[in-house]
N, CA, C and O atoms as a GROMACS GRO file, in nm:
protein
  448
    1MET      N    1  -3.394   4.391   2.577
    1MET     CA    2  -3.547   4.304   2.502
    1MET      C    3  -3.607   4.255   2.642
    1MET      O    4  -3.554   4.236   2.752
    2THR      N    5  -3.731   4.243   2.599
    2THR     CA    6  -3.823   4.223   2.687
    2THR      C    7  -3.968   4.161   2.638
    2THR      O    8  -4.021   4.191   2.531
    3LEU      N    9  -4.019   4.071   2.734
    3LEU     CA   10  -4.118   3.977   2.664
    3LEU      C   11  -4.239   4.032   2.743
    3LEU      O   12  -4.246   4.030   2.866
    4SER      N   13  -4.351   4.088   2.648
    4SER     CA   14  -4.481   4.148   2.713
    4SER      C   15  -4.569   4.022   2.725
    4SER      O   16  -4.551   3.919   2.661
    5TRP      N   17  -4.674   4.047   2.822
    5TRP     CA   18  -4.770   3.930   2.858
    5TRP      C   19  -4.876   4.003   2.910
    5TRP      O   20  -4.861   4.085   3.001
    6SER      N   21  -4.993   3.977   2.851
    6SER     CA   22  -5.106   3.975   2.929
    6SER      C   23  -5.216   3.888   2.947
    6SER      O   24  -5.210   3.801   2.860
    7ASP      N   25  -5.300   3.875   3.010
    7ASP     CA   26  -5.389   3.775   3.026
    7ASP      C   27  -5.514   3.811   2.970
    7ASP      O   28  -5.551   3.928   2.978
    8GLU      N   29  -5.582   3.725   2.914
    8GLU     CA   30  -5.676   3.734   2.800
    8GLU      C   31  -5.799   3.842   2.828
    8GLU      O   32  -5.857   3.908   2.742
    9SER      N   33  -5.823   3.844   2.982
    9SER     CA   34  -5.920   3.979   2.984
    9SER      C   35  -5.856   4.096   3.014
    9SER      O   36  -5.917   4.191   3.061
   10GLY      N   37  -5.733   4.099   2.990
   10GLY     CA   38  -5.640   4.233   2.978
   10GLY      C   39  -5.635   4.295   3.119
   10GLY      O   40  -5.602   4.413   3.130
   11GLU      N   41  -5.674   4.205   3.254
   11GLU     CA   42  -5.680   4.265   3.394
   11GLU      C   43  -5.527   4.268   3.407
   11GLU      O   44  -5.479   4.358   3.476
   12HIS      N   45  -5.454   4.187   3.354
   12HIS     CA   46  -5.314   4.163   3.412
   12HIS      C   47  -5.242   4.174   3.322
   12HIS      O   48  -5.290   4.124   3.221
   13SER      N   49  -5.085   4.245   3.298
   13SER     CA   50  -5.051   4.236   3.194
   13SER      C   51  -4.854   4.271   3.262
   13SER      O   52  -4.831   4.307   3.378
   14VAL      N   53  -4.764   4.251   3.174
   14VAL     CA   54  -4.627   4.290   3.260
   14VAL      C   55  -4.542   4.269   3.132
   14VAL      O   56  -4.574   4.196   3.038
   15ASP      N   57  -4.427   4.344   3.143
   15ASP     CA   58  -4.332   4.315   3.066
   15ASP      C   59  -4.216   4.283   3.176
   15ASP      O   60  -4.195   4.326   3.289
   16LEU      N   61  -4.155   4.196   3.100
   16LEU     CA   62  -4.046   4.078   3.138
   16LEU      C   63  -3.928   4.100   3.078
   16LEU      O   64  -3.935   4.125   2.957
   17PRO      N   65  -3.801   4.096   3.139
   17PRO     CA   66  -3.700   4.142   3.093
   17PRO      C   67  -3.655   4.025   3.032
   17PRO      O   68  -3.707   3.936   3.100
   18VAL      N   69  -3.577   3.962   2.928
   18VAL     CA   70  -3.516   3.874   2.854
   18VAL      C   71  -3.368   3.892   2.878
   18VAL      O   72  -3.315   3.986   2.820
   19LEU      N   73  -3.292   3.812   2.959
   19LEU     CA   74  -3.130   3.780   2.970
   19LEU      C   75  -3.052   3.693   2.862
   19LEU      O   76  -3.098   3.584   2.827
   20HIS      N   77  -2.948   3.738   2.819
   20HIS     CA   78  -2.868   3.667   2.760
   20HIS      C   79  -2.782   3.632   2.839
   20HIS      O   80  -2.754   3.694   2.942
   21PRO      N   81  -2.718   3.506   2.792
   21PRO     CA   82  -2.590   3.456   2.849
   21PRO      C   83  -2.468   3.542   2.837
   21PRO      O   84  -2.482   3.623   2.745
   22THR      N   85  -2.351   3.552   2.901
   22THR     CA   86  -2.218   3.619   2.855
   22THR      C   87  -2.168   3.524   2.771
   22THR      O   88  -2.100   3.574   2.682
   23SER      N   89  -2.177   3.401   2.766
   23SER     CA   90  -2.055   3.303   2.684
   23SER      C   91  -2.161   3.269   2.540
   23SER      O   92  -2.269   3.325   2.521
   24ASP      N   93  -2.121   3.201   2.483
   24ASP     CA   94  -2.196   3.107   2.397
   24ASP      C   95  -2.276   2.998   2.438
   24ASP      O   96  -2.356   2.938   2.366
   25MET      N   97  -2.246   2.972   2.577
   25MET     CA   98  -2.304   2.869   2.601
   25MET      C   99  -2.460   2.952   2.689
   25MET      O  100  -2.483   3.051   2.758
   26GLY      N  101  -2.528   2.845   2.635
   26GLY     CA  102  -2.688   2.823   2.718
   26GLY      C  103  -2.751   2.920   2.593
   26GLY      O  104  -2.709   2.966   2.487
   27ASN      N  105  -2.905   2.920   2.686
   27ASN     CA  106  -3.027   3.025   2.601
   27ASN      C  107  -3.062   3.142   2.669
   27ASN      O  108  -3.026   3.182   2.780
   28PRO      N  109  -3.139   3.192   2.583
   28PRO     CA  110  -3.173   3.339   2.666
   28PRO      C  111  -3.265   3.284   2.762
   28PRO      O  112  -3.321   3.177   2.736
   29VAL      N  113  -3.291   3.351   2.883
   29VAL     CA  114  -3.382   3.329   2.990
   29VAL      C  115  -3.528   3.465   3.021
   29VAL      O  116  -3.521   3.585   2.994
   30ILE      N  117  -3.589   3.427   3.052
   30ILE     CA  118  -3.717   3.533   3.073
   30ILE      C  119  -3.715   3.568   3.251
   30ILE      O  120  -3.769   3.487   3.327
   31ASP      N  121  -3.667   3.662   3.294
   31ASP     CA  122  -3.663   3.731   3.425
   31ASP      C  123  -3.814   3.722   3.478
   31ASP      O  124  -3.897   3.812   3.466
   32VAL      N  125  -3.832   3.617   3.529
   32VAL     CA  126  -3.978   3.631   3.598
   32VAL      C  127  -4.000   3.672   3.769
   32VAL      O  128  -4.089   3.651   3.852
   33ARG      N  129  -3.888   3.730   3.771
   33ARG     CA  130  -3.912   3.775   3.936
   33ARG      C  131  -4.011   3.843   3.966
   33ARG      O  132  -4.092   3.820   4.055
   34SER      N  133  -4.008   3.961   3.866
   34SER     CA  134  -4.149   4.070   3.896
   34SER      C  135  -4.273   3.981   3.871
   34SER      O  136  -4.354   4.050   3.933
   35LEU      N  137  -4.325   3.905   3.837
   35LEU     CA  138  -4.396   3.847   3.781
   35LEU      C  139  -4.531   3.845   3.907
   35LEU      O  140  -4.641   3.899   3.912
   36ALA      N  141  -4.468   3.768   3.981
   36ALA     CA  142  -4.598   3.754   4.119
   36ALA      C  143  -4.625   3.913   4.156
   36ALA      O  144  -4.731   3.975   4.146
   37ALA      N  145  -4.534   3.947   4.189
   37ALA     CA  146  -4.576   4.111   4.227
   37ALA      C  147  -4.659   4.198   4.141
   37ALA      O  148  -4.752   4.269   4.181
   38LYS      N  149  -4.614   4.186   4.015
   38LYS     CA  150  -4.702   4.251   3.935
   38LYS      C  151  -4.815   4.236   3.900
   38LYS      O  152  -4.898   4.327   3.885
   39THR      N  153  -4.842   4.052   3.873
   39THR     CA  154  -4.963   4.032   3.834
   39THR      C  155  -5.034   3.935   3.943
   39THR      O  156  -5.155   3.916   3.925
   40GLY      N  157  -4.991   3.891   4.021
   40GLY     CA  158  -5.051   3.775   4.115
   40GLY      C  159  -5.010   3.612   4.064
   40GLY      O  160  -5.053   3.517   4.129
   41PHE      N  161  -4.942   3.596   3.966
   41PHE     CA  162  -4.957   3.479   3.939
   41PHE      C  163  -4.796   3.428   3.935
   41PHE      O  164  -4.708   3.511   3.910
   42PHE      N  165  -4.768   3.302   3.958
   42PHE     CA  166  -4.667   3.241   3.932
   42PHE      C  167  -4.620   3.128   3.820
   42PHE      O  168  -4.702   3.084   3.739
   43THR      N  169  -4.512   3.092   3.819
   43THR     CA  170  -4.480   2.985   3.694
   43THR      C  171  -4.472   2.866   3.782
   43THR      O  172  -4.450   2.854   3.902
   44HIS      N  173  -4.501   2.767   3.674
   44HIS     CA  174  -4.523   2.626   3.695
   44HIS      C  175  -4.426   2.549   3.630
   44HIS      O  176  -4.461   2.534   3.513
   45ASP      N  177  -4.284   2.476   3.663
   45ASP     CA  178  -4.249   2.397   3.588
   45ASP      C  179  -4.198   2.269   3.641
   45ASP      O  180  -4.084   2.270   3.686
   46PRO      N  181  -4.265   2.162   3.642
   46PRO     CA  182  -4.272   2.056   3.719
   46PRO      C  183  -4.110   1.950   3.650
   46PRO      O  184  -4.067   1.910   3.542
   47GLY      N  185  -4.077   1.948   3.778
   47GLY     CA  186  -3.939   1.867   3.764
   47GLY      C  187  -3.838   1.980   3.745
   47GLY      O  188  -3.724   1.934   3.741
   48PHE      N  189  -3.841   2.110   3.731
   48PHE     CA  190  -3.718   2.200   3.748
   48PHE      C  191  -3.662   2.186   3.593
   48PHE      O  192  -3.545   2.216   3.569
   49THR      N  193  -3.752   2.140   3.489
   49THR     CA  194  -3.677   2.115   3.364
   49THR      C  195  -3.638   2.245   3.286
   49THR      O  196  -3.535   2.237   3.220
   50SER      N  197  -3.703   2.361   3.285
   50SER     CA  198  -3.675   2.465   3.198
   50SER      C  199  -3.654   2.601   3.304
   50SER      O  200  -3.685   2.718   3.282
   51THR      N  201  -3.611   2.561   3.385
   51THR     CA  202  -3.592   2.694   3.479
   51THR      C  203  -3.440   2.708   3.536
   51THR      O  204  -3.375   2.615   3.584
   52SER      N  205  -3.401   2.823   3.524
   52SER     CA  206  -3.263   2.833   3.580
   52SER      C  207  -3.267   2.926   3.733
   52SER      O  208  -3.343   3.021   3.747
   53SER      N  209  -3.188   2.887   3.823
   53SER     CA  210  -3.202   2.903   3.954
   53SER      C  211  -3.125   3.011   4.004
   53SER      O  212  -3.156   3.055   4.115
   54CYS      N  213  -3.031   3.063   3.944
   54CYS     CA  214  -2.900   3.140   3.978
   54CYS      C  215  -2.836   3.188   3.839
   54CYS      O  216  -2.824   3.125   3.734
   55GLU      N  217  -2.799   3.319   3.871
   55GLU     CA  218  -2.706   3.398   3.760
   55GLU      C  219  -2.548   3.344   3.778
   55GLU      O  220  -2.498   3.390   3.881
   56SER      N  221  -2.469   3.266   3.710
   56SER     CA  222  -2.334   3.248   3.762
   56SER      C  223  -2.238   3.333   3.665
   56SER      O  224  -2.291   3.355   3.556
   57ALA      N  225  -2.136   3.376   3.677
   57ALA     CA  226  -2.035   3.406   3.577
   57ALA      C  227  -1.920   3.315   3.575
   57ALA      O  228  -1.815   3.333   3.514
   58ILE      N  229  -1.947   3.230   3.636
   58ILE     CA  230  -1.817   3.126   3.652
   58ILE      C  231  -1.854   2.963   3.616
   58ILE      O  232  -1.778   2.892   3.551
   59THR      N  233  -1.974   2.922   3.665
   59THR     CA  234  -2.025   2.825   3.611
   59THR      C  235  -2.142   2.793   3.513
   59THR      O  236  -2.219   2.889   3.503
   60PHE      N  237  -2.182   2.673   3.431
   60PHE     CA  238  -2.244   2.673   3.343
   60PHE      C  239  -2.301   2.503   3.377
   60PHE      O  240  -2.215   2.416   3.395
   61ILE      N  241  -2.416   2.476   3.382
   61ILE     CA  242  -2.509   2.368   3.391
   61ILE      C  243  -2.583   2.331   3.262
   61ILE      O  244  -2.655   2.414   3.205
   62ASP      N  245  -2.566   2.213   3.218
   62ASP     CA  246  -2.673   2.177   3.098
   62ASP      C  247  -2.707   2.037   3.130
   62ASP      O  248  -2.625   1.952   3.096
   63GLY      N  249  -2.840   1.990   3.204
   63GLY     CA  250  -2.854   1.871   3.290
   63GLY      C  251  -2.899   1.803   3.154
   63GLY      O  252  -2.865   1.685   3.162
   64ASP      N  253  -2.943   1.819   3.068
   64ASP     CA  254  -3.000   1.740   2.934
   64ASP      C  255  -2.878   1.670   2.870
   64ASP      O  256  -2.872   1.551   2.838
   65LYS      N  257  -2.773   1.771   2.855
   65LYS     CA  258  -2.650   1.727   2.815
   65LYS      C  259  -2.504   1.642   2.917
   65LYS      O  260  -2.393   1.599   2.885
   66GLY      N  261  -2.587   1.653   3.060
   66GLY     CA  262  -2.505   1.595   3.138
   66GLY      C  263  -2.352   1.679   3.167
   66GLY      O  264  -2.253   1.622   3.211
   67LEU      N  265  -2.358   1.821   3.132
   67LEU     CA  266  -2.268   1.890   3.138
   67LEU      C  267  -2.235   1.979   3.252
   67LEU      O  268  -2.327   2.039   3.307
   68LEU      N  269  -2.125   1.993   3.290
   68LEU     CA  270  -2.118   2.097   3.422
   68LEU      C  271  -1.976   2.168   3.402
   68LEU      O  272  -1.877   2.097   3.416
   69MET      N  273  -1.958   2.296   3.370
   69MET     CA  274  -1.860   2.356   3.332
   69MET      C  275  -1.793   2.458   3.470
   69MET      O  276  -1.882   2.509   3.538
   70HIS      N  277  -1.697   2.481   3.500
   70HIS     CA  278  -1.619   2.585   3.554
   70HIS      C  279  -1.506   2.645   3.520
   70HIS      O  280  -1.391   2.601   3.515
   71ARG      N  281  -1.561   2.783   3.491
   71ARG     CA  282  -1.462   2.871   3.445
   71ARG      C  283  -1.414   2.807   3.277
   71ARG      O  284  -1.302   2.815   3.226
   72GLY      N  285  -1.518   2.755   3.228
   72GLY     CA  286  -1.464   2.701   3.097
   72GLY      C  287  -1.431   2.587   3.082
   72GLY      O  288  -1.437   2.542   2.968
   73PHE      N  289  -1.386   2.497   3.195
   73PHE     CA  290  -1.345   2.394   3.160
   73PHE      C  291  -1.427   2.257   3.253
   73PHE      O  292  -1.451   2.276   3.373
   74ALA      N  293  -1.462   2.137   3.193
   74ALA     CA  294  -1.541   2.060   3.240
   74ALA      C  295  -1.533   1.978   3.335
   74ALA      O  296  -1.432   1.908   3.330
   75ILE      N  297  -1.612   1.958   3.433
   75ILE     CA  298  -1.549   1.918   3.576
   75ILE      C  299  -1.497   1.785   3.586
   75ILE      O  300  -1.442   1.741   3.688
   76GLU      N  301  -1.512   1.727   3.488
   76GLU     CA  302  -1.422   1.595   3.480
   76GLU      C  303  -1.279   1.586   3.437
   76GLU      O  304  -1.190   1.505   3.464
   77ASP      N  305  -1.282   1.715   3.348
   77ASP     CA  306  -1.144   1.719   3.346
   77ASP      C  307  -1.049   1.776   3.455
   77ASP      O  308  -0.938   1.732   3.484
   78LEU      N  309  -1.125   1.902   3.522
   78LEU     CA  310  -1.078   1.938   3.665
   78LEU      C  311  -1.044   1.828   3.759
   78LEU      O  312  -0.938   1.834   3.822
   79ALA      N  313  -1.122   1.733   3.773
   79ALA     CA  314  -1.129   1.602   3.887
   79ALA      C  315  -1.007   1.522   3.819
   79ALA      O  316  -0.912   1.490   3.890
   80ILE      N  317  -1.009   1.495   3.703
   80ILE     CA  318  -0.901   1.436   3.654
   80ILE      C  319  -0.735   1.443   3.647
   80ILE      O  320  -0.645   1.361   3.664
   81ASN      N  321  -0.746   1.624   3.605
   81ASN     CA  322  -0.618   1.649   3.565
   81ASN      C  323  -0.543   1.746   3.702
   81ASN      O  324  -0.423   1.754   3.728
   82CYS      N  325  -0.647   1.807   3.767
   82CYS     CA  326  -0.597   1.903   3.890
   82CYS      C  327  -0.523   1.808   4.027
   82CYS      O  328  -0.554   1.698   4.073
   83ARG      N  329  -0.423   1.896   4.060
   83ARG     CA  330  -0.316   1.832   4.150
   83ARG      C  331  -0.379   1.868   4.281
   83ARG      O  332  -0.471   1.948   4.300
   84CYS      N  333  -0.324   1.808   4.354
   84CYS     CA  334  -0.359   1.831   4.525
   84CYS      C  335  -0.324   1.955   4.538
   84CYS      O  336  -0.419   2.025   4.572
   85TYR      N  337  -0.185   2.034   4.519
   85TYR     CA  338  -0.152   2.173   4.530
   85TYR      C  339  -0.263   2.244   4.493
   85TYR      O  340  -0.288   2.320   4.587
   86MET      N  341  -0.349   2.260   4.399
   86MET     CA  342  -0.400   2.330   4.336
   86MET      C  343  -0.540   2.370   4.462
   86MET      O  344  -0.580   2.479   4.505
   87TYR      N  345  -0.583   2.229   4.489
   87TYR     CA  346  -0.672   2.220   4.608
   87TYR      C  347  -0.640   2.307   4.712
   87TYR      O  348  -0.716   2.394   4.754
   88ILE      N  349  -0.491   2.278   4.766
   88ILE     CA  350  -0.468   2.325   4.895
   88ILE      C  351  -0.436   2.487   4.858
   88ILE      O  352  -0.385   2.555   4.946
   89SER      N  353  -0.461   2.535   4.752
   89SER     CA  354  -0.384   2.656   4.749
   89SER      C  355  -0.559   2.743   4.734
   89SER      O  356  -0.578   2.858   4.774
   90LEU      N  357  -0.642   2.676   4.685
   90LEU     CA  358  -0.785   2.741   4.668
   90LEU      C  359  -0.857   2.730   4.783
   90LEU      O  360  -0.956   2.801   4.802
   91LEU      N  361  -0.800   2.609   4.902
   91LEU     CA  362  -0.823   2.632   5.031
   91LEU      C  363  -0.775   2.730   5.143
   91LEU      O  364  -0.826   2.763   5.250
   92ILE      N  365  -0.654   2.767   5.079
   92ILE     CA  366  -0.556   2.880   5.181
   92ILE      C  367  -0.638   3.013   5.129
   92ILE      O  368  -0.672   3.096   5.213
   93TYR      N  369  -0.668   3.034   4.991
   93TYR     CA  370  -0.717   3.134   4.975
   93TYR      C  371  -0.827   3.178   5.013
   93TYR      O  372  -0.854   3.298   5.017
   94ILE      N  373  -0.919   3.071   5.050
   94ILE     CA  374  -1.062   3.087   5.110
   94ILE      C  375  -1.016   3.147   5.259
   94ILE      O  376  -1.065   3.250   5.306
   95TYR      N  377  -0.928   3.076   5.319
   95TYR     CA  378  -0.892   3.075   5.461
   95TYR      C  379  -0.866   3.240   5.452
   95TYR      O  380  -0.944   3.316   5.508
   96ILE      N  381  -0.750   3.290   5.377
   96ILE     CA  382  -0.709   3.414   5.410
   96ILE      C  383  -0.850   3.499   5.357
   96ILE      O  384  -0.875   3.587   5.439
   97TYR      N  385  -0.933   3.498   5.263
   97TYR     CA  386  -1.058   3.572   5.254
   97TYR      C  387  -1.145   3.602   5.399
   97TYR      O  388  -1.176   3.704   5.460
   98ILE      N  389  -1.166   3.453   5.419
   98ILE     CA  390  -1.294   3.455   5.544
   98ILE      C  391  -1.172   3.535   5.668
   98ILE      O  392  -1.229   3.617   5.740
   99TYR      N  393  -1.048   3.522   5.690
   99TYR     CA  394  -1.000   3.609   5.789
   99TYR      C  395  -0.969   3.748   5.783
   99TYR      O  396  -0.951   3.814   5.886
  100ILE      N  397  -0.959   3.815   5.625
  100ILE     CA  398  -0.980   3.952   5.617
  100ILE      C  399  -1.111   3.995   5.663
  100ILE      O  400  -1.118   4.108   5.710
  101ILE      N  401  -1.232   3.911   5.656
  101ILE     CA  402  -1.346   3.936   5.656
  101ILE      C  403  -1.376   3.972   5.812
  101ILE      O  404  -1.445   4.060   5.863
  102TYR      N  405  -1.297   3.870   5.866
  102TYR     CA  406  -1.334   3.869   6.004
  102TYR      C  407  -1.227   4.016   6.085
  102TYR      O  408  -1.253   4.071   6.192
  103ILE      N  409  -1.147   4.038   6.020
  103ILE     CA  410  -1.077   4.164   6.094
  103ILE      C  411  -1.146   4.279   6.034
  103ILE      O  412  -1.128   4.384   6.096
  104TYR      N  413  -1.221   4.290   5.929
  104TYR     CA  414  -1.277   4.384   5.917
  104TYR      C  415  -1.382   4.386   5.976
  104TYR      O  416  -1.398   4.507   5.992
  105ILE      N  417  -1.485   4.326   6.030
  105ILE     CA  418  -1.601   4.279   6.096
  105ILE      C  419  -1.528   4.349   6.230
  105ILE      O  420  -1.572   4.449   6.287
  106TYR      N  421  -1.412   4.278   6.266
  106TYR     CA  422  -1.365   4.306   6.434
  106TYR      C  423  -1.353   4.455   6.454
  106TYR      O  424  -1.389   4.517   6.554
  107ASN      N  425  -1.283   4.516   6.314
  107ASN     CA  426  -1.238   4.648   6.348
  107ASN      C  427  -1.348   4.749   6.330
  107ASN      O  428  -1.353   4.856   6.391
  108VAL      N  429  -1.426   4.712   6.250
  108VAL     CA  430  -1.559   4.808   6.209
  108VAL      C  431  -1.686   4.801   6.328
  108VAL      O  432  -1.764   4.894   6.351
  109TYR      N  433  -1.685   4.682   6.389
  109TYR     CA  434  -1.837   4.670   6.457
  109TYR      C  435  -1.794   4.636   6.627
  109TYR      O  436  -1.874   4.642   6.720
  110LYS      N  437  -1.661   4.602   6.639
  110LYS     CA  438  -1.607   4.562   6.758
  110LYS      C  439  -1.692   4.472   6.833
  110LYS      O  440  -1.707   4.490   6.954
  111CYS      N  441  -1.743   4.387   6.778
  111CYS     CA  442  -1.879   4.281   6.818
  111CYS      C  443  -1.828   4.146   6.828
  111CYS      O  444  -1.901   4.062   6.880
  112ILE      N  445  -1.672   4.103   6.769
  112ILE     CA  446  -1.655   3.999   6.789
  112ILE      C  447  -1.546   3.951   6.889
  112ILE      O  448  -1.530   3.831   6.909
   0.00000   0.00000   0.00000
């Protein structure tokens, strides 16, 4: 699905893709990344109130409702119900991941 736009003079026109959320949460968004390159125009959204800044498969934010979800769980529930060992296991996972990347860079580029 795309959204077509052209200015009144017909000098500038662009087709912008419409992105849909992968879950039931959120509204469809218009991908304006190519707007400036194709037309020379930028968008203006005072207060960043109706603009998404990134695409995420694991988080969802709805500022109007005060909702922050991570992997389908409300962040409040995670903060209250998660135990210390869950955080430790996450830190260990991150450490192992960084170590694997370090070994890869060392072996491939021999620069560290």
